[in-house]
C-alpha positions as CSV (number, residue, x, y, z in Angstrom):
1,M,90.2,93.2,124.4
2,E,91.9,96.0,126.3
3,F,95.3,97.5,126.7
4,T,96.8,98.9,129.9
5,D,98.6,102.1,129.3
6,S,100.2,104.9,131.3
7,I,101.3,108.5,130.9
8,K,104.1,110.3,132.7
9,V,104.7,114.0,133.0
10,T,107.9,115.7,134.3
11,S,107.3,119.2,135.7
12,N,107.9,121.2,138.8
13,P,107.3,119.5,142.2
14,G,104.0,120.2,144.0
15,E,101.8,120.9,140.9
16,I,98.4,119.4,140.3
17,W,98.0,117.7,136.9
18,R,94.5,116.6,135.9
19,F,92.6,115.6,132.8
20,V,90.8,118.5,131.1
21,S,88.9,116.1,128.9
22,H,89.2,112.6,127.4
23,T,87.5,109.9,125.5
24,G,88.2,106.2,125.6
25,L,90.1,106.1,129.0
26,E,88.9,103.5,131.4
27,V,89.6,102.5,135.0
28,P,92.3,99.8,134.8
29,D,92.0,96.2,136.2
30,T,88.2,96.0,136.1
31,L,86.1,93.3,134.5
32,V,83.7,95.8,133.0
33,N,84.5,99.0,131.0
34,I,84.2,101.8,133.6
35,P,85.1,105.2,132.2
36,L,87.8,107.1,134.0
37,P,86.2,110.2,135.6
38,Q,86.9,113.4,133.5
39,D,88.6,115.4,136.3
40,T,91.0,112.6,137.4
41,M,94.3,113.8,138.8
42,L,97.7,112.3,138.0
43,T,99.7,111.1,141.0
44,E,103.0,112.7,141.9
45,F,105.1,109.6,142.4
46,M,108.4,111.4,142.8
47,P,109.1,115.1,143.2
48,G,108.1,116.7,139.8
49,M,107.1,113.3,138.2
50,Y,103.4,112.7,137.7
51,G,101.7,109.7,136.2
52,I,98.5,107.6,135.8
53,R,97.7,104.1,134.7
54,F,94.5,103.3,132.7
55,S,93.0,101.0,130.2
56,H,91.6,101.5,126.7
57,T,89.8,99.2,124.2
58,S,91.6,97.6,121.3
59,G,90.9,99.4,118.0
60,I,89.3,102.4,119.7
61,G,92.1,104.0,121.6
62,Y,91.9,107.3,123.4
63,T,92.3,111.0,123.1
64,G,92.4,113.8,125.6
65,S,94.4,116.5,127.3
66,I,95.9,117.2,130.7
67,T,96.7,120.4,132.4
68,N,98.5,121.9,135.4
69,G,96.5,125.2,135.1
70,N,99.3,126.9,133.0
71,V,100.2,124.3,130.4
72,T,97.9,121.9,128.6
73,L,99.2,118.8,126.9
74,P,97.4,116.7,124.3
75,L,97.5,112.9,124.3
76,S,96.3,110.1,122.2
77,N,97.0,106.5,121.3
78,L,95.5,103.7,119.3
79,C,96.5,100.0,119.8
80,T,95.0,97.1,118.0
81,N,95.3,93.4,118.8
82,P,96.2,91.3,115.8
83,E,93.6,88.9,114.4
84,L,94.9,85.3,114.6
85,F,94.0,82.8,112.0
86,V,94.4,79.1,112.7
87,P,94.1,77.1,109.5
88,N,92.2,73.8,109.5
89,L,90.9,74.3,113.0
90,S,87.7,72.5,112.1
91,Q,89.7,69.4,111.2
92,C,91.2,69.1,114.8
93,N,89.9,66.1,116.7
94,D,89.3,65.9,120.4
95,V,91.7,63.2,121.7
96,S,90.3,62.1,125.1
């Protein structure tokens, strides 16, 4: 199972923020796990506000860093889906 996540950076307008390195980041909204390319740039969606959306696998998470060439920021996250237990599931009958 996957999580969709995003990061946002506030900085000066007109900069270029990109990933220096990362593990566990995947292209969002795909049916297969496609790794996000290492040099992926964040989008400036408002002057001085940069962001990107991505997916990561439950229980594995991600780590990495982004840079504008002057400042490098670390990032990481780990999310885990809960395991559900349904008691007496084997005793359920199909009522057709």
